[in-house]
C-alpha positions in Angstrom: 0.1 0.1 0.0 1.3 3.7 -1.1 1.2 5.9 1.9 3.2 9.0 3.0 2.7 11.0 6.1 3.4 14.7 7.1 6.1 13.4 9.3 7.8 11.8 6.4 7.3 15.0 4.3 8.6 17.1 7.3 12.0 15.1 7.6 12.5 15.4 3.9 12.9 19.1 3.9 16.4 20.1 3.8 16.1 23.6 2.9 13.3 25.7 1.3 15.8 27.8 -0.2 14.9 31.0 -2.3 11.6 30.0 -3.7 11.1 33.2 -5.9 11.6 31.0 -9.0 9.5 28.3 -8.0 6.6 30.9 -7.5 7.1 32.3 -10.7 6.4 28.9 -12.3 3.4 28.3 -10.4 2.5 32.1 -11.2 3.3 31.4 -15.1 1.4 28.3 -15.2 -1.8 29.7 -13.3 -1.7 32.7 -15.7 -2.5 30.0 -18.1 1.2 30.2 -20.1 2.9 26.8 -21.3 5.7 25.4 -18.8 8.4 23.0 -19.2 9.7 21.1 -16.4 13.1 19.1 -16.6 14.6 16.4 -14.5 18.6 15.6 -14.6 20.2 12.7 -12.8 21.0 8.9 -13.4 19.3 5.7 -13.5 16.4 6.6 -11.1 15.6 9.8 -12.6 15.7 7.6 -15.9 13.1 5.5 -14.2 15.0 2.3 -13.6 13.3 -0.4 -12.0 10.1 1.1 -11.9 7.4 -1.6 -13.3 6.2 0.7 -15.6 6.9 4.5 -17.1 3.8 5.8 -15.6 5.1 4.9 -12.1 8.6 6.4 -12.0 8.7 9.6 -9.9 9.7 11.6 -12.9 6.2 10.8 -14.6 4.2 10.9 -11.2 5.5 14.3 -10.6 4.9 15.2 -14.4 1.3 13.9 -14.1 0.7 16.1 -11.1 1.5 19.1 -12.9 -0.6 18.1 -15.9 -3.6 17.4 -13.5 -3.2 20.7 -11.7 -2.6 22.8 -14.8 -4.9 21.3 -17.1 -5.5 24.2 -19.4 -1.9 24.4 -20.4 0.7 22.3 -22.4 3.4 20.7 -20.4 6.5 19.7 -21.7 8.8 17.1 -19.6 12.1 16.5 -20.4 13.7 13.4 -18.7 17.4 13.9 -19.0 18.2 10.7 -16.8 21.2 8.7 -18.0 22.0 5.7 -16.0 25.2 5.7 -13.8 26.0 9.2 -14.7 27.0 12.1 -12.2 27.9 15.9 -11.9 30.8 15.5 -14.1 28.8 14.3 -17.1 25.8 16.1 -16.3 27.3 19.4 -16.5 28.8 18.9 -19.9 25.5 17.6 -21.2 22.7 19.8 -19.7 23.1 22.4 -22.3 22.1 20.2 -25.0 19.9 18.0 -23.1 18.0 20.3 -20.8 18.8 24.2 -21.2 18.2 23.9 -25.2 14.8 23.4 -24.1 14.4 26.6 -21.8 12.7 24.7 -18.7 11.2 26.6 -16.0 12.5 24.6 -13.3 15.2 21.7 -13.1 15.3 18.5 -10.8 18.7 17.4 -10.3 19.6 14.1 -8.9 23.4 13.0 -8.4 23.5 12.4 -4.8 24.3 8.4 -5.2 26.0 8.9 -8.3 28.5 11.5 -7.6 31.7 10.8 -5.1 33.4 12.7 -2.2 36.0 14.0 -4.4 37.3 17.6 -5.8 36.1 16.8 -9.1 32.5 15.7 -8.4 32.3 19.2 -5.9 33.5 21.2 -8.6 31.4 19.7 -11.4 28.2 19.9 -9.1 29.1 23.4 -8.1 29.5 24.4 -11.9 26.3 22.8 -12.9 24.3 24.9 -10.3 25.8 28.3 -11.2 25.4 27.4 -14.8 21.8 26.9 -14.6 21.3 29.8 -12.2 23.2 32.0 -14.8 20.9 31.1 -18.0 18.8 34.0 -19.1 15.3 32.3 -18.7 16.1 31.7 -14.9 14.7 28.3 -14.2 13.9 26.9 -10.5 15.9 24.4 -9.3 15.2 21.5 -6.8 18.2 19.3 -5.7 16.8 15.5 -4.8 18.9 13.7 -2.5 18.5 9.8 -3.0 19.8 7.0 -1.0 21.9 3.6 -1.3 20.5 0.9 1.1 22.9 1.9 4.1 21.9 5.5 4.0 24.9 6.5 1.9 25.0 9.5 -0.4 27.0 12.6 -1.0 24.1 15.1 0.0 26.1 16.8 2.7 28.6 18.2 -0.2 25.8 19.0 -2.3 23.9 20.9 0.5 26.9 23.0 1.1 26.7 24.1 -2.5 22.8 24.5 -2.3 22.5 26.7 0.8 25.4 29.1 -0.8 22.8 29.6 -3.9 19.7 29.2 -1.5 18.4 25.9 -3.5 15.6 24.1 -2.4 16.4 20.9 -1.4 14.5 17.7 -0.8 16.2 14.3 0.8 14.4 10.9 0.1 17.4 9.5 2.0 16.4 11.6 5.3 12.8 10.5 5.1 13.1 6.9 4.3 16.4 6.4 6.8 14.0 7.8 9.9 11.2 5.5 9.1 13.6 2.7 8.7 14.9 3.8 12.4 11.6 3.9 13.6 11.1 0.3 12.6 8.1 1.5 10.2 9.6 0.2 7.0 12.5 -1.9 5.8 14.6 -0.8 3.0 13.2 -3.6 0.6 9.7 -2.2 1.3 11.1 0.8 -1.1 13.4 -0.6 -3.5 14.5 -3.2 -5.7 18.0 -3.5 -5.0 20.9 -1.4 -3.2 19.9 1.8 -4.7 17.1 1.8 -6.9 13.7 2.5 -5.6 10.8 0.3 -6.4 7.1 1.7 -7.2 6.3 2.5 -3.8 9.9 4.6 -3.4 9.2 6.4 -6.6 5.8 7.0 -5.1 7.5 8.6 -2.0 9.8 11.2 -3.7 7.5 12.3 -6.0 5.0 13.2 -3.0 7.7 14.9 -1.4 8.5 17.1 -4.4 4.8 17.5 -5.1 4.1 18.4 -1.6 6.8 20.9 -1.7 5.7 22.5 -4.9 2.2 22.8 -3.5 3.3 24.4 -0.3 5.3 27.2 -2.4 1.8 28.7 -3.2 1.0 29.0 0.6 4.0 30.7 1.6 3.8 34.6 2.0 5.0 36.5 -0.8 6.9 38.5 1.6 9.0 35.5 2.1 10.0 35.3 -1.6 12.9 37.2 -2.3 12.9 39.2 -5.5 16.5 39.8 -6.1 18.7 38.5 -8.5 20.6 35.6 -7.1 24.4 36.8 -6.7 26.6 33.8 -7.5 29.4 35.2 -6.0 32.6 33.3 -5.6 32.5 29.6 -5.9 33.0 27.4 -2.9 34.8 24.7 -4.8 35.2 26.0 -8.2 33.4 26.4 -11.6 36.0 25.1 -13.8 33.4 23.0 -16.0 30.7 25.7 -16.0 31.0 25.8 -19.8 31.5 22.4 -20.5 30.6 20.7 -23.5 30.8 17.0 -25.2 32.8 16.9 -28.3 32.1 14.1 -30.4 33.5 13.1 -33.9 31.7 15.8 -35.5 33.1 18.2 -33.4 37.0 17.8 -33.3 40.2 18.1 -35.6 41.3 14.7 -36.1 44.6 14.2 -37.5 45.3 10.6 -37.5 42.7 7.7 -37.4 43.2 3.9 -38.5 41.5 0.9 -36.9 39.6 3.2 -34.4 36.5 4.4 -36.7 33.5 6.8 -36.2 30.5 5.2 -34.5 27.0 7.0 -35.4 25.1 4.6 -32.8 27.3 5.3 -29.9 26.0 4.4 -26.3 23.4 5.7 -24.0 22.6 9.2 -25.2 26.1 9.5 -26.4 26.5 9.2 -30.1 29.0 10.4 -33.0 31.9 8.5 -31.0 34.4 6.3 -32.2 35.0 2.2 -32.0 37.5 -0.3 -32.5 37.1 -2.0 -36.3 39.7 -4.6 -36.5 40.4 -7.9 -34.5 44.4 -7.6 -34.4 46.1 -4.4 -35.6 49.0 -3.1 -34.3 48.5 0.6 -35.4 44.8 1.1 -34.4 45.1 4.7 -33.4 43.1 7.9 -32.7 45.0 11.2 -32.7 43.0 14.6 -32.3 43.4 18.2 -31.3 41.6 19.8 -28.7 41.6 23.2 -26.9 40.7 23.7 -23.5 41.4 23.8 -19.8 39.9 20.7 -18.6 39.3 17.5 -20.8 37.9 14.3 -19.8 37.6 11.3 -21.9 34.2 9.5 -22.2 34.3 5.9 -23.0 32.1 2.9 -22.1 32.9 0.7 -19.2 31.9 -2.6 -20.4 30.9 -6.2 -19.0 31.8 -7.9 -22.1 35.0 -10.2 -21.9 36.3 -8.6 -25.2 36.5 -5.1 -24.0 39.9 -3.9 -24.5 42.7 -1.6 -23.3 43.8 1.7 -24.6 47.2 3.7 -24.2 46.3 7.2 -24.2 49.2 9.8 -24.3 48.6 13.9 -24.0 51.1 16.2 -26.0 53.6 13.6 -26.3 54.3 12.7 -22.6 54.4 9.2 -20.6 51.4 7.3 -21.9 48.8 5.8 -19.3 46.8 2.6 -19.9 42.8 2.2 -19.5 40.7 -0.7 -19.1 37.4 -0.5 -20.5 36.8 -3.9 -19.0 34.3 -4.2 -16.0 35.2 -7.2 -14.4 32.5 -8.7 -12.4 30.4 -5.5 -13.0 26.7 -5.0 -12.9 26.5 -3.6 -16.5 27.9 -1.4 -19.2 28.2 2.2 -18.3 29.5 6.0 -19.4 33.0 6.4 -17.6 35.1 9.7 -17.5 39.0 9.7 -17.5 40.6 13.3 -16.3 42.7 13.9 -19.4 44.1 17.7 -18.8 43.4 20.3 -15.7 45.2 23.5 -16.6 44.7 27.0 -15.3 44.8 28.3 -19.2 43.3 26.8 -22.4 45.5 25.6 -24.8 45.6 23.3 -27.7 46.4 19.6 -27.0 47.3 16.6 -29.0 45.6 13.4 -27.5 46.7 10.1 -28.7 44.6 6.7 -28.4 45.9 3.4 -29.2 44.3 0.3 -29.2 46.3 -2.4 -27.1 47.3 -5.1 -29.4 45.1 -8.2 -28.4 43.3 -10.9 -30.3 40.4 -11.2 -27.7 40.1 -7.9 -26.1 39.9 -5.8 -29.0 36.1 -4.1 -28.3 36.4 -0.4 -27.3 34.1 2.5 -27.4 34.9 6.5 -27.2 31.7 8.4 -27.0 33.7 11.9 -26.9 35.5 14.2 -25.0 34.2 16.6 -21.9 36.0 19.7 -22.6 35.8 23.3 -20.9 
């Protein structure tokens, strides 16, 4: 039986934040203007393990908007991509989310991000990028959870508080219910991280109740000033990040590593290996940027190979694309360059010769 209590709702509120932008969204819808809502996250946002699409939290939240504002068109952008975090997220947000001019964006990277400086910078870069857009969309940070209550919401809360972002924690709600003996993790999830239908119901209800309550707040509580970003806490290194694929990079040499229009997940127009055995399988590109990550497929297929990467002729290093004993294929990143100034770089990728492990997929480069 799907239920939610006021206590669960109360436990979910990390911070109300500056609700001006959410209030503007509600006012816009009430005036009869069309709105666009967007969700940016990983597999939970994508709807993984819900028994049907309609039961995932994104669609439940979308349905509430449609039922509440029946006289307008409401567009829903689901930019959930399994196993991706803020580093990939900030580089894909422009084309996959901001290009649609959303009025509100729900961000869910609390279980996929790690407690390291790169993810902290990426998350803050993402928040600052969204807040800087011309149409000024609202943001709600969403904090999902692993079975043991682990996530990185603390570092994301620190960022959210600086920019007065509204924040809702599924983790805080569910863990409190578990501590009080009212539910077990198995009641709300299908595995160690993915909610079942009831779990998706809970997070959607937490979000819906918060949005409904925004209209009840006194307008005196709503700050009408532009958010001043000020200096970042961790950094904004990737704020202008983008994904460069085979249509957008200068390829100076290619042999045995060919263009791959199909790609993986939402990342197409990359490259893949084409030969079973070739000592000269190579891809060489020229890229300009301060920060460059390689975006590649980590795979459980035993034919997944290794690549040798060198930057500007420096000592090469090895990347193993095989995900031994893994749970599935996913998109992984490897930091190649992190400089203070933007400069031109030559990146050389070679497929390590192996008759069996010869399959690699490179989706692109994350450049900022």
